All heavy atoms as a GROMACS GRO file, in nm:
protein
  591
    1MET      N    1  -0.268   0.561  -0.196
    1MET     CA    2  -0.288   0.423  -0.152
    1MET      C    3  -0.274   0.332  -0.274
    1MET      O    4  -0.330   0.361  -0.381
    1MET     CB    5  -0.427   0.407  -0.090
    1MET     CG    6  -0.454   0.271  -0.050
    1MET     SD    7  -0.550   0.236   0.099
    1MET     CE    8  -0.539   0.375   0.200
    2PRO      N    9  -0.196   0.224  -0.260
    2PRO     CA   10  -0.181   0.133  -0.370
    2PRO      C   11  -0.311   0.064  -0.411
    2PRO      O   12  -0.392   0.032  -0.325
    2PRO     CB   13  -0.078   0.033  -0.320
    2PRO     CG   14  -0.076   0.047  -0.172
    2PRO     CD   15  -0.129   0.180  -0.138
    3LEU      N   16  -0.329   0.042  -0.539
    3LEU     CA   17  -0.445  -0.026  -0.591
    3LEU      C   18  -0.420  -0.178  -0.581
    3LEU      O   19  -0.321  -0.225  -0.633
    3LEU     CB   20  -0.472   0.015  -0.735
    3LEU     CG   21  -0.507   0.162  -0.758
    3LEU    CD1   22  -0.522   0.191  -0.906
    3LEU    CD2   23  -0.634   0.197  -0.685
    4THR      N   24  -0.514  -0.249  -0.518
    4THR     CA   25  -0.502  -0.390  -0.504
    4THR      C   26  -0.634  -0.458  -0.539
    4THR      O   27  -0.743  -0.395  -0.538
    4THR     CB   28  -0.471  -0.430  -0.352
    4THR    OG1   29  -0.572  -0.379  -0.267
    4THR    CG2   30  -0.334  -0.377  -0.310
    5LYS      N   31  -0.625  -0.586  -0.578
    5LYS     CA   32  -0.744  -0.665  -0.609
    5LYS      C   33  -0.726  -0.802  -0.545
    5LYS      O   34  -0.614  -0.849  -0.535
    5LYS     CB   35  -0.754  -0.689  -0.759
    5LYS     CG   36  -0.809  -0.576  -0.840
    5LYS     CD   37  -0.826  -0.628  -0.984
    5LYS     CE   38  -0.867  -0.520  -1.077
    5LYS     NZ   39  -0.882  -0.566  -1.213
    6ILE      N   40  -0.834  -0.864  -0.508
    6ILE     CA   41  -0.830  -1.004  -0.462
    6ILE      C   42  -0.908  -1.084  -0.565
    6ILE      O   43  -1.023  -1.060  -0.595
    6ILE     CB   44  -0.894  -1.018  -0.323
    6ILE    CG1   45  -0.812  -0.942  -0.220
    6ILE    CG2   46  -0.903  -1.168  -0.286
    6ILE    CD1   47  -0.865  -0.945  -0.081
    7MET      N   48  -0.841  -1.186  -0.620
    7MET     CA   49  -0.904  -1.275  -0.716
    7MET      C   50  -0.942  -1.405  -0.650
    7MET      O   51  -0.862  -1.466  -0.580
    7MET     CB   52  -0.813  -1.302  -0.838
    7MET     CG   53  -0.791  -1.184  -0.922
    7MET     SD   54  -0.699  -1.225  -1.074
    7MET     CE   55  -0.807  -1.335  -1.153
    8LYS      N   56  -1.063  -1.444  -0.670
    8LYS     CA   57  -1.116  -1.572  -0.617
    8LYS      C   58  -1.061  -1.687  -0.702
    8LYS      O   59  -1.030  -1.669  -0.821
    8LYS     CB   60  -1.268  -1.577  -0.622
    8LYS     CG   61  -1.331  -1.473  -0.535
    8LYS     CD   62  -1.481  -1.480  -0.548
    8LYS     CE   63  -1.547  -1.371  -0.464
    8LYS     NZ   64  -1.693  -1.371  -0.476
    9PRO      N   65  -1.051  -1.808  -0.644
    9PRO     CA   66  -1.006  -1.924  -0.722
    9PRO      C   67  -1.106  -1.954  -0.834
    9PRO      O   68  -1.228  -1.950  -0.817
    9PRO     CB   69  -1.006  -2.038  -0.621
    9PRO     CG   70  -1.016  -1.977  -0.486
    9PRO     CD   71  -1.076  -1.842  -0.502
   10LYS      N   72  -1.050  -1.981  -0.952
   10LYS     CA   73  -1.136  -2.015  -1.067
   10LYS      C   74  -1.078  -2.143  -1.132
   10LYS      O   75  -0.958  -2.168  -1.127
   10LYS     CB   76  -1.133  -1.902  -1.171
   10LYS     CG   77  -1.199  -1.775  -1.124
   10LYS     CD   78  -1.195  -1.670  -1.233
   10LYS     CE   79  -1.258  -1.541  -1.186
   10LYS     NZ   80  -1.251  -1.439  -1.285
   11GLY      N   81  -1.169  -2.220  -1.193
   11GLY     CA   82  -1.126  -2.339  -1.260
   11GLY      C   83  -1.063  -2.440  -1.164
   11GLY      O   84  -1.119  -2.472  -1.060
   12GLY      N   85  -0.946  -2.488  -1.199
   12GLY     CA   86  -0.876  -2.586  -1.115
   12GLY      C   87  -0.787  -2.525  -1.010
   12GLY      O   88  -0.724  -2.595  -0.930
   13CYS      N   89  -0.777  -2.392  -1.001
   13CYS     CA   90  -0.688  -2.327  -0.905
   13CYS      C   91  -0.757  -2.326  -0.769
   13CYS      O   92  -0.880  -2.313  -0.754
   13CYS     CB   93  -0.666  -2.181  -0.953
   13CYS     SG   94  -0.554  -2.092  -0.847
   14LYS      N   95  -0.675  -2.341  -0.663
   14LYS     CA   96  -0.731  -2.340  -0.528
   14LYS      C   97  -0.684  -2.220  -0.447
   14LYS      O   98  -0.706  -2.215  -0.327
   14LYS     CB   99  -0.695  -2.471  -0.458
   14LYS     CG  100  -0.546  -2.492  -0.441
   14LYS     CD  101  -0.520  -2.623  -0.366
   14LYS     CE  102  -0.373  -2.644  -0.352
   14LYS     NZ  103  -0.340  -2.765  -0.280
   15TYR      N  104  -0.616  -2.125  -0.510
   15TYR     CA  105  -0.559  -2.012  -0.437
   15TYR      C  106  -0.636  -1.885  -0.460
   15TYR      O  107  -0.677  -1.853  -0.571
   15TYR     CB  108  -0.414  -1.986  -0.482
   15TYR     CG  109  -0.318  -2.096  -0.446
   15TYR    CD1  110  -0.271  -2.187  -0.543
   15TYR    CD2  111  -0.275  -2.114  -0.318
   15TYR    CE1  112  -0.185  -2.289  -0.509
   15TYR    CE2  113  -0.187  -2.214  -0.285
   15TYR     CZ  114  -0.143  -2.304  -0.381
   15TYR     OH  115  -0.057  -2.403  -0.346
   16HIS      N  116  -0.650  -1.807  -0.350
   16HIS     CA  117  -0.696  -1.667  -0.361
   16HIS      C  118  -0.565  -1.592  -0.388
   16HIS      O  119  -0.461  -1.616  -0.330
   16HIS     CB  120  -0.757  -1.617  -0.232
   16HIS     CG  121  -0.887  -1.678  -0.198
   16HIS    ND1  122  -1.003  -1.638  -0.254
   16HIS    CD2  123  -0.920  -1.779  -0.111
   16HIS    CE1  124  -1.103  -1.710  -0.203
   16HIS    NE2  125  -1.052  -1.796  -0.118
   17ARG      N  126  -0.570  -1.492  -0.481
   17ARG     CA  127  -0.451  -1.419  -0.514
   17ARG      C  128  -0.472  -1.271  -0.489
   17ARG      O  129  -0.578  -1.214  -0.511
   17ARG     CB  130  -0.419  -1.442  -0.664
   17ARG     CG  131  -0.371  -1.580  -0.694
   17ARG     CD  132  -0.364  -1.607  -0.838
   17ARG     NE  133  -0.495  -1.609  -0.893
   17ARG     CZ  134  -0.526  -1.637  -1.017
   17ARG    NH1  135  -0.436  -1.665  -1.100
   17ARG    NH2  136  -0.653  -1.637  -1.056
   18LEU      N  137  -0.365  -1.207  -0.438
   18LEU     CA  138  -0.363  -1.065  -0.416
   18LEU      C  139  -0.285  -1.001  -0.526
   18LEU      O  140  -0.168  -1.036  -0.551
   18LEU     CB  141  -0.300  -1.031  -0.278
   18LEU     CG  142  -0.286  -0.885  -0.246
   18LEU    CD1  143  -0.422  -0.817  -0.238
   18LEU    CD2  144  -0.208  -0.870  -0.118
   19LEU      N  145  -0.346  -0.910  -0.598
   19LEU     CA  146  -0.284  -0.839  -0.709
   19LEU      C  147  -0.255  -0.696  -0.671
   19LEU      O  148  -0.340  -0.629  -0.608
   19LEU     CB  149  -0.371  -0.843  -0.833
   19LEU     CG  150  -0.418  -0.983  -0.880
   19LEU    CD1  151  -0.520  -0.972  -0.990
   19LEU    CD2  152  -0.299  -1.062  -0.927
   20LEU      N  153  -0.141  -0.645  -0.709
   20LEU     CA  154  -0.101  -0.507  -0.682
   20LEU      C  155  -0.070  -0.439  -0.815
   20LEU      O  156  -0.001  -0.497  -0.900
   20LEU     CB  157   0.024  -0.504  -0.594
   20LEU     CG  158   0.083  -0.369  -0.559
   20LEU    CD1  159  -0.013  -0.288  -0.473
   20LEU    CD2  160   0.214  -0.386  -0.484
   21LYS      N  161  -0.123  -0.319  -0.836
   21LYS     CA  162  -0.105  -0.246  -0.964
   21LYS      C  163   0.034  -0.180  -0.961
   21LYS      O  164   0.062  -0.096  -0.876
   21LYS     CB  165  -0.216  -0.144  -0.985
   21LYS     CG  166  -0.213  -0.088  -1.124
   21LYS     CD  167  -0.340  -0.007  -1.146
   21LYS     CE  168  -0.352   0.028  -1.296
   21LYS     NZ  169  -0.477   0.101  -1.320
   22VAL      N  170   0.118  -0.227  -1.055
   22VAL     CA  171   0.252  -0.171  -1.072
   22VAL      C  172   0.272  -0.134  -1.217
   22VAL      O  173   0.257  -0.220  -1.305
   22VAL     CB  174   0.358  -0.277  -1.028
   22VAL    CG1  175   0.499  -0.220  -1.047
   22VAL    CG2  176   0.334  -0.320  -0.884
   23ASP      N  177   0.306  -0.012  -1.245
   23ASP     CA  178   0.328   0.037  -1.381
   23ASP      C  179   0.209   0.007  -1.472
   23ASP      O  180   0.226  -0.034  -1.585
   23ASP     CB  181   0.456  -0.029  -1.443
   23ASP     CG  182   0.581   0.013  -1.367
   23ASP    OD1  183   0.581   0.127  -1.309
   23ASP    OD2  184   0.674  -0.066  -1.361
   24GLY      N  185   0.089   0.026  -1.420
   24GLY     CA  186  -0.030   0.009  -1.503
   24GLY      C  187  -0.080  -0.133  -1.522
   24GLY      O  188  -0.180  -0.159  -1.585
   25LYS      N  189  -0.008  -0.229  -1.465
   25LYS     CA  190  -0.047  -0.371  -1.476
   25LYS      C  191  -0.058  -0.431  -1.334
   25LYS      O  192   0.018  -0.394  -1.244
   25LYS     CB  193   0.056  -0.451  -1.555
   25LYS     CG  194   0.069  -0.406  -1.699
   25LYS     CD  195   0.171  -0.488  -1.772
   25LYS     CE  196   0.183  -0.446  -1.919
   25LYS     NZ  197   0.280  -0.529  -1.987
   26TYR      N  198  -0.149  -0.524  -1.323
   26TYR     CA  199  -0.166  -0.592  -1.194
   26TYR      C  200  -0.073  -0.714  -1.190
   26TYR      O  201  -0.067  -0.790  -1.284
   26TYR     CB  202  -0.310  -0.639  -1.176
   26TYR     CG  203  -0.400  -0.524  -1.132
   26TYR    CD1  204  -0.475  -0.459  -1.227
   26TYR    CD2  205  -0.408  -0.488  -1.000
   26TYR    CE1  206  -0.559  -0.351  -1.192
   26TYR    CE2  207  -0.494  -0.382  -0.962
   26TYR     CZ  208  -0.565  -0.320  -1.052
   26TYR     OH  209  -0.649  -0.215  -1.017
   27LYS      N  210   0.003  -0.726  -1.079
   27LYS     CA  211   0.092  -0.841  -1.062
   27LYS      C  212   0.060  -0.911  -0.933
   27LYS      O  213   0.026  -0.849  -0.832
   27LYS     CB  214   0.240  -0.790  -1.058
   27LYS     CG  215   0.280  -0.727  -1.189
   27LYS     CD  216   0.425  -0.683  -1.187
   27LYS     CE  217   0.458  -0.621  -1.322
   27LYS     NZ  218   0.595  -0.587  -1.330
   28VAL      N  219   0.076  -1.041  -0.930
   28VAL     CA  220   0.048  -1.124  -0.812
   28VAL      C  221   0.159  -1.101  -0.711
   28VAL      O  222   0.275  -1.119  -0.742
   28VAL     CB  223   0.038  -1.273  -0.847
   28VAL    CG1  224   0.016  -1.358  -0.723
   28VAL    CG2  225  -0.073  -1.298  -0.947
   29VAL      N  226   0.123  -1.059  -0.591
   29VAL     CA  227   0.220  -1.036  -0.485
   29VAL      C  228   0.207  -1.135  -0.370
   29VAL      O  229   0.297  -1.150  -0.288
   29VAL     CB  230   0.216  -0.893  -0.432
   29VAL    CG1  231   0.266  -0.795  -0.535
   29VAL    CG2  232   0.077  -0.856  -0.381
   30PHE      N  233   0.090  -1.203  -0.364
   30PHE     CA  234   0.067  -1.297  -0.256
   30PHE      C  235  -0.046  -1.392  -0.296
   30PHE      O  236  -0.141  -1.350  -0.363
   30PHE     CB  237   0.027  -1.224  -0.127
   30PHE     CG  238   0.013  -1.310  -0.005
   30PHE    CD1  239   0.122  -1.356   0.058
   30PHE    CD2  240  -0.112  -1.348   0.040
   30PHE    CE1  241   0.111  -1.438   0.170
   30PHE    CE2  242  -0.128  -1.428   0.152
   30PHE     CZ  243  -0.014  -1.474   0.216
   31LYS      N  244  -0.034  -1.520  -0.258
   31LYS     CA  245  -0.142  -1.612  -0.282
   31LYS      C  246  -0.154  -1.711  -0.165
   31LYS      O  247  -0.053  -1.743  -0.104
   31LYS     CB  248  -0.127  -1.686  -0.415
   31LYS     CG  249  -0.009  -1.773  -0.426
   31LYS     CD  250  -0.006  -1.837  -0.564
   31LYS     CE  251   0.113  -1.925  -0.581
   31LYS     NZ  252   0.121  -1.988  -0.711
   32SER      N  253  -0.277  -1.752  -0.139
   32SER     CA  254  -0.303  -1.843  -0.029
   32SER      C  255  -0.432  -1.913  -0.049
   32SER      O  256  -0.521  -1.862  -0.121
   32SER     CB  257  -0.306  -1.769   0.106
   32SER     OG  258  -0.343  -1.855   0.210
   33THR      N  259  -0.451  -2.028   0.016
   33THR     CA  260  -0.580  -2.098   0.004
   33THR      C  261  -0.684  -2.032   0.092
   33THR      O  262  -0.806  -2.049   0.070
   33THR     CB  263  -0.566  -2.244   0.047
   33THR    OG1  264  -0.510  -2.252   0.173
   33THR    CG2  265  -0.477  -2.320  -0.055
   34LEU      N  266  -0.644  -1.954   0.193
   34LEU     CA  267  -0.735  -1.888   0.283
   34LEU      C  268  -0.750  -1.737   0.248
   34LEU      O  269  -0.651  -1.667   0.233
   34LEU     CB  270  -0.685  -1.899   0.428
   34LEU     CG  271  -0.671  -2.039   0.486
   34LEU    CD1  272  -0.611  -2.034   0.624
   34LEU    CD2  273  -0.805  -2.105   0.488
   35LYS      N  274  -0.875  -1.696   0.234
   35LYS     CA  275  -0.900  -1.557   0.199
   35LYS      C  276  -0.857  -1.465   0.314
   35LYS      O  277  -0.815  -1.351   0.290
   35LYS     CB  278  -1.044  -1.536   0.162
   35LYS     CG  279  -1.071  -1.398   0.108
   35LYS     CD  280  -1.216  -1.384   0.061
   35LYS     CE  281  -1.238  -1.243   0.008
   35LYS     NZ  282  -1.380  -1.224  -0.033
   36SER      N  283  -0.866  -1.510   0.437
   36SER     CA  284  -0.829  -1.428   0.550
   36SER      C  285  -0.680  -1.391   0.546
   36SER      O  286  -0.644  -1.281   0.585
   36SER     CB  287  -0.866  -1.497   0.680
   36SER     OG  288  -0.797  -1.620   0.691
   37GLU      N  289  -0.597  -1.484   0.504
   37GLU     CA  290  -0.454  -1.453   0.493
   37GLU      C  291  -0.424  -1.350   0.382
   37GLU      O  292  -0.341  -1.262   0.399
   37GLU     CB  293  -0.376  -1.582   0.463
   37GLU     CG  294  -0.370  -1.676   0.582
   37GLU     CD  295  -0.291  -1.803   0.554
   37GLU    OE1  296  -0.250  -1.822   0.434
   37GLU    OE2  297  -0.272  -1.883   0.644
   38VAL      N  298  -0.501  -1.360   0.278
   38VAL     CA  299  -0.484  -1.261   0.168
   38VAL      C  300  -0.530  -1.123   0.215
   38VAL      O  301  -0.466  -1.022   0.187
   38VAL     CB  302  -0.564  -1.308   0.043
   38VAL    CG1  303  -0.558  -1.203  -0.066
   38VAL    CG2  304  -0.512  -1.443  -0.012
   39ASN      N  305  -0.641  -1.115   0.289
   39ASN     CA  306  -0.690  -0.987   0.341
   39ASN      C  307  -0.586  -0.929   0.440
   39ASN      O  308  -0.568  -0.811   0.443
   39ASN     CB  309  -0.826  -1.003   0.410
   39ASN     CG  310  -0.938  -1.007   0.309
   39ASN    OD1  311  -0.928  -0.941   0.207
   39ASN    ND2  312  -1.043  -1.080   0.342
   40LEU      N  313  -0.522  -1.015   0.521
   40LEU     CA  314  -0.424  -0.965   0.618
   40LEU      C  315  -0.306  -0.908   0.541
   40LEU      O  316  -0.254  -0.800   0.579
   40LEU     CB  317  -0.379  -1.082   0.708
   40LEU     CG  318  -0.274  -1.048   0.810
   40LEU    CD1  319  -0.332  -0.945   0.909
   40LEU    CD2  320  -0.227  -1.173   0.883
   41GLU      N  321  -0.258  -0.975   0.437
   41GLU     CA  322  -0.148  -0.926   0.358
   41GLU      C  323  -0.184  -0.793   0.289
   41GLU      O  324  -0.106  -0.700   0.283
   41GLU     CB  325  -0.105  -1.028   0.255
   41GLU     CG  326   0.021  -0.994   0.183
   41GLU     CD  327   0.147  -0.994   0.273
   41GLU    OE1  328   0.145  -1.062   0.374
   41GLU    OE2  329   0.243  -0.925   0.238
   42ARG      N  330  -0.308  -0.784   0.241
   42ARG     CA  331  -0.358  -0.661   0.176
   42ARG      C  332  -0.356  -0.546   0.276
   42ARG      O  333  -0.313  -0.434   0.243
   42ARG     CB  334  -0.497  -0.685   0.125
   42ARG     CG  335  -0.556  -0.569   0.050
   42ARG     CD  336  -0.696  -0.599   0.007
   42ARG     NE  337  -0.740  -0.518  -0.104
   42ARG     CZ  338  -0.862  -0.517  -0.155
   42ARG    NH1  339  -0.955  -0.596  -0.104
   42ARG    NH2  340  -0.894  -0.438  -0.257
   43SER      N  341  -0.397  -0.570   0.401
   43SER     CA  342  -0.402  -0.464   0.501
   43SER      C  343  -0.257  -0.423   0.536
   43SER      O  344  -0.230  -0.304   0.562
   43SER     CB  345  -0.474  -0.509   0.625
   43SER     OG  346  -0.409  -0.616   0.690
   44LYS      N  347  -0.162  -0.516   0.532
   44LYS     CA  348  -0.021  -0.476   0.562
   44LYS      C  349   0.032  -0.387   0.452
   44LYS      O  350   0.103  -0.287   0.484
   44LYS     CB  351   0.067  -0.606   0.571
   44LYS     CG  352   0.045  -0.682   0.696
   44LYS     CD  353   0.132  -0.806   0.696
   44LYS     CE  354   0.103  -0.897   0.811
   44LYS     NZ  355   0.185  -1.018   0.809
   45ILE      N  356   0.001  -0.415   0.328
   45ILE     CA  357   0.048  -0.335   0.214
   45ILE      C  358  -0.009  -0.194   0.224
   45ILE      O  359   0.059  -0.092   0.206
   45ILE     CB  360   0.012  -0.400   0.080
   45ILE    CG1  361   0.096  -0.525   0.058
   45ILE    CG2  362   0.029  -0.302  -0.037
   45ILE    CD1  363   0.053  -0.608  -0.061
   46ARG      N  364  -0.137  -0.184   0.256
   46ARG     CA  365  -0.203  -0.052   0.268
   46ARG      C  366  -0.149   0.024   0.389
   46ARG      O  367  -0.131   0.145   0.381
   46ARG     CB  368  -0.354  -0.071   0.278
   46ARG     CG  369  -0.415  -0.114   0.145
   46ARG     CD  370  -0.560  -0.122   0.154
   46ARG     NE  371  -0.615  -0.139   0.020
   46ARG     CZ  372  -0.738  -0.112  -0.011
   46ARG    NH1  373  -0.822  -0.066   0.076
   46ARG    NH2  374  -0.783  -0.132  -0.133
   47ALA      N  375  -0.128  -0.045   0.499
   47ALA     CA  376  -0.078   0.024   0.618
   47ALA      C  377   0.061   0.084   0.592
   47ALA      O  378   0.096   0.193   0.636
   47ALA     CB  379  -0.076  -0.069   0.735
   48LYS      N  380   0.143   0.004   0.522
   48LYS     CA  381   0.278   0.053   0.489
   48LYS      C  382   0.275   0.176   0.408
   48LYS      O  383   0.349   0.269   0.425
   48LYS     CB  384   0.355  -0.058   0.418
   48LYS     CG  385   0.497  -0.026   0.387
   48LYS     CD  386   0.566  -0.143   0.320
   48LYS     CE  387   0.707  -0.107   0.280
   48LYS     NZ  388   0.770  -0.213   0.205
   49ALA      N  389   0.179   0.181   0.310
   49ALA     CA  390   0.167   0.298   0.224
   49ALA      C  391   0.121   0.420   0.305
   49ALA      O  392   0.170   0.530   0.282
   49ALA     CB  393   0.066   0.272   0.110
   50ILE      N  394   0.032   0.401   0.399
   50ILE     CA  395  -0.019   0.508   0.481
   50ILE      C  396   0.095   0.563   0.570
   50ILE      O  397   0.111   0.684   0.583
   50ILE     CB  398  -0.140   0.464   0.567
   50ILE    CG1  399  -0.258   0.439   0.475
   50ILE    CG2  400  -0.173   0.569   0.672
   50ILE    CD1  401  -0.376   0.370   0.544
   51ASP      N  402   0.177   0.474   0.627
   51ASP     CA  403   0.287   0.517   0.708
   51ASP      C  404   0.391   0.597   0.628
   51ASP      O  405   0.442   0.695   0.677
   51ASP     CB  406   0.355   0.397   0.777
   51ASP     CG  407   0.267   0.329   0.880
   51ASP    OD1  408   0.175   0.392   0.928
   51ASP    OD2  409   0.300   0.215   0.913
   52THR      N  410   0.417   0.550   0.511
   52THR     CA  411   0.512   0.621   0.422
   52THR      C  412   0.460   0.758   0.386
   52THR      O  413   0.536   0.857   0.395
   52THR     CB  414   0.536   0.540   0.292
   52THR    OG1  415   0.581   0.409   0.326
   52THR    CG2  416   0.637   0.607   0.204
   53ASN      N  417   0.332   0.773   0.351
   53ASN     CA  418   0.276   0.906   0.323
   53ASN      C  419   0.275   0.994   0.446
   53ASN      O  420   0.302   1.115   0.432
   53ASN     CB  421   0.133   0.889   0.270
   53ASN     CG  422   0.128   0.833   0.129
   53ASN    OD1  423   0.226   0.845   0.057
   53ASN    ND2  424   0.016   0.777   0.092
   54ALA      N  425   0.252   0.940   0.563
   54ALA     CA  426   0.255   1.022   0.683
   54ALA      C  427   0.395   1.074   0.709
   54ALA      O  428   0.412   1.191   0.747
   54ALA     CB  429   0.207   0.940   0.803
   55LEU      N  430   0.500   0.994   0.688
   55LEU     CA  431   0.634   1.035   0.711
   55LEU      C  432   0.674   1.144   0.612
   55LEU      O  433   0.739   1.243   0.646
   55LEU     CB  434   0.731   0.919   0.699
   55LEU     CG  435   0.729   0.822   0.814
   55LEU    CD1  436   0.815   0.699   0.784
   55LEU    CD2  437   0.771   0.884   0.942
   56ILE      N  438   0.633   1.130   0.488
   56ILE     CA  439   0.663   1.228   0.384
   56ILE      C  440   0.598   1.360   0.420
   56ILE      O  441   0.658   1.465   0.413
   56ILE     CB  442   0.620   1.179   0.244
   56ILE    CG1  443   0.712   1.062   0.199
   56ILE    CG2  444   0.626   1.295   0.143
   56ILE    CD1  445   0.663   0.993   0.077
   57ASN      N  446   0.468   1.357   0.458
   57ASN     CA  447   0.397   1.482   0.492
   57ASN      C  448   0.453   1.545   0.619
   57ASN      O  449   0.462   1.666   0.624
   57ASN     CB  450   0.249   1.455   0.511
   57ASN     CG  451   0.181   1.423   0.379
   57ASN    OD1  452   0.225   1.461   0.275
   57ASN    ND2  453   0.073   1.346   0.386
   58LYS      N  454   0.491   1.466   0.715
   58LYS     CA  455   0.550   1.521   0.838
   58LYS      C  456   0.682   1.590   0.807
   58LYS      O  457   0.709   1.700   0.853
   58LYS     CB  458   0.575   1.410   0.939
   58LYS     CG  459   0.633   1.459   1.068
   58LYS     CD  460   0.647   1.345   1.168
   58LYS     CE  461   0.708   1.392   1.297
   58LYS     NZ  462   0.733   1.282   1.389
   59LYS      N  463   0.763   1.527   0.723
   59LYS     CA  464   0.892   1.588   0.687
   59LYS      C  465   0.874   1.718   0.613
   59LYS      O  466   0.938   1.814   0.641
   59LYS     CB  467   0.973   1.490   0.605
   59LYS     CG  468   1.109   1.537   0.563
   59LYS     CD  469   1.183   1.433   0.481
   59LYS     CE  470   1.317   1.489   0.436
   59LYS     NZ  471   1.385   1.394   0.348
   60SER      N  472   0.778   1.719   0.518
   60SER     CA  473   0.757   1.840   0.442
   60SER      C  474   0.703   1.953   0.534
   60SER      O  475   0.732   2.068   0.512
   60SER     CB  476   0.666   1.816   0.324
   60SER     OG  477   0.540   1.772   0.364
   61PHE      N  478   0.618   1.916   0.630
   61PHE     CA  479   0.561   2.017   0.725
   61PHE      C  480   0.673   2.077   0.807
   61PHE      O  481   0.678   2.197   0.831
   61PHE     CB  482   0.453   1.954   0.809
   61PHE     CG  483   0.401   2.050   0.915
   61PHE    CD1  484   0.316   2.155   0.880
   61PHE    CD2  485   0.444   2.043   1.046
   61PHE    CE1  486   0.269   2.246   0.971
   61PHE    CE2  487   0.400   2.132   1.142
   61PHE     CZ  488   0.310   2.234   1.103
   62VAL      N  489   0.765   1.989   0.861
   62VAL     CA  490   0.873   2.040   0.939
   62VAL      C  491   0.965   2.127   0.860
   62VAL      O  492   1.006   2.238   0.906
   62VAL     CB  493   0.953   1.920   0.999
   62VAL    CG1  494   1.082   1.966   1.066
   62VAL    CG2  495   0.866   1.847   1.098
   63ASN      N  496   0.991   2.092   0.735
   63ASN     CA  497   1.076   2.178   0.646
   63ASN      C  498   1.006   2.311   0.619
   63ASN      O  499   1.068   2.416   0.621
   63ASN     CB  500   1.105   2.105   0.514
   63ASN     CG  501   1.194   1.986   0.531
   63ASN    OD1  502   1.260   1.974   0.635
   63ASN    ND2  503   1.195   1.897   0.434
   64LEU      N  504   0.878   2.310   0.596
   64LEU     CA  505   0.802   2.430   0.569
   64LEU      C  506   0.801   2.522   0.694
   64LEU      O  507   0.826   2.639   0.683
   64LEU     CB  508   0.658   2.399   0.528
   64LEU     CG  509   0.562   2.515   0.508
   64LEU    CD1  510   0.612   2.595   0.387
   64LEU    CD2  511   0.422   2.464   0.482
   65TYR      N  512   0.781   2.460   0.812
   65TYR     CA  513   0.779   2.537   0.936
   65TYR      C  514   0.916   2.601   0.960
   65TYR      O  515   0.928   2.716   1.002
   65TYR     CB  516   0.742   2.444   1.048
   65TYR     CG  517   0.721   2.516   1.182
   65TYR    CD1  518   0.610   2.597   1.204
   65TYR    CD2  519   0.815   2.503   1.286
   65TYR    CE1  520   0.595   2.663   1.323
   65TYR    CE2  521   0.798   2.568   1.406
   65TYR     CZ  522   0.687   2.648   1.425
   65TYR     OH  523   0.671   2.712   1.546
   66HIS      N  524   1.023   2.526   0.932
   66HIS     CA  525   1.160   2.579   0.950
   66HIS      C  526   1.184   2.697   0.855
   66HIS      O  527   1.242   2.796   0.896
   66HIS     CB  528   1.263   2.467   0.928
   66HIS     CG  529   1.401   2.515   0.942
   66HIS    ND1  530   1.456   2.551   1.063
   66HIS    CD2  531   1.499   2.532   0.852
   66HIS    CE1  532   1.577   2.590   1.048
   66HIS    NE2  533   1.610   2.576   0.919
   67LYS      N  534   1.134   2.687   0.732
   67LYS     CA  535   1.156   2.794   0.634
   67LYS      C  536   1.082   2.918   0.680
   67LYS      O  537   1.130   3.032   0.664
   67LYS     CB  538   1.108   2.751   0.497
   67LYS     CG  539   1.201   2.653   0.429
   67LYS     CD  540   1.150   2.612   0.293
   67LYS     CE  541   1.238   2.510   0.231
   67LYS     NZ  542   1.190   2.466   0.101
   68ILE      N  543   0.962   2.902   0.736
   68ILE     CA  544   0.884   3.016   0.784
   68ILE      C  545   0.957   3.089   0.897
   68ILE      O  546   0.964   3.212   0.903
   68ILE     CB  547   0.742   2.975   0.826
   68ILE    CG1  548   0.661   2.930   0.701
   68ILE    CG2  549   0.671   3.084   0.903
   68ILE    CD1  550   0.528   2.868   0.735
   69LEU      N  551   1.013   3.007   0.990
   69LEU     CA  552   1.088   3.065   1.101
   69LEU      C  553   1.208   3.140   1.049
   69LEU      O  554   1.241   3.250   1.098
   69LEU     CB  555   1.129   2.959   1.199
   69LEU     CG  556   1.018   2.900   1.288
   69LEU    CD1  557   1.073   2.786   1.373
   69LEU    CD2  558   0.963   3.008   1.374
   70VAL      N  559   1.282   3.089   0.954
   70VAL     CA  560   1.400   3.153   0.900
   70VAL      C  561   1.366   3.283   0.828
   70VAL      O  562   1.434   3.382   0.844
   70VAL     CB  563   1.474   3.053   0.806
   70VAL    CG1  564   1.587   3.129   0.730
   70VAL    CG2  565   1.530   2.939   0.885
   71LEU      N  566   1.253   3.281   0.755
   71LEU     CA  567   1.215   3.401   0.681
   71LEU      C  568   1.163   3.511   0.774
   71LEU      O  569   1.182   3.628   0.746
   71LEU     CB  570   1.107   3.369   0.580
   71LEU     CG  571   1.150   3.283   0.463
   71LEU    CD1  572   1.028   3.248   0.376
   71LEU    CD2  573   1.256   3.359   0.376
   72ASN      N  574   1.104   3.479   0.885
   72ASN     CA  575   1.053   3.577   0.979
   72ASN      C  576   1.158   3.638   1.070
   72ASN      O  577   1.133   3.741   1.129
   72ASN     CB  578   0.939   3.516   1.062
   72ASN     CG  579   0.812   3.498   0.978
   72ASN    OD1  580   0.790   3.561   0.879
   72ASN    ND2  581   0.729   3.404   1.025
   73HIS      N  582   1.270   3.573   1.083
   73HIS     CA  583   1.375   3.626   1.170
   73HIS      C  584   1.484   3.689   1.097
   73HIS      O  585   1.537   3.689   1.010
   73HIS     CB  586   1.430   3.517   1.262
   73HIS     CG  587   1.331   3.476   1.365
   73HIS    ND1  588   1.207   3.535   1.388
   73HIS    CD2  589   1.337   3.373   1.456
   73HIS    CE1  590   1.145   3.475   1.486
   73HIS    NE2  591   1.221   3.374   1.531
   0.00000   0.00000   0.00000
């Protein structure tokens, strides 16, 4: 799961910012005045990562199952 942070507005800034860890550094990927919009974007990023991992695991399971069938016959 990707590492994310939500930064609250500080000083003169009025935006909540969503940070995503890329190559060991956090980078701003989304900003909005509403925290709910930032949370929604964060959930989309996490859901996408979960779907990608599920597809990779499903593919590897199917490949493994196929190899077992080939070896047993």
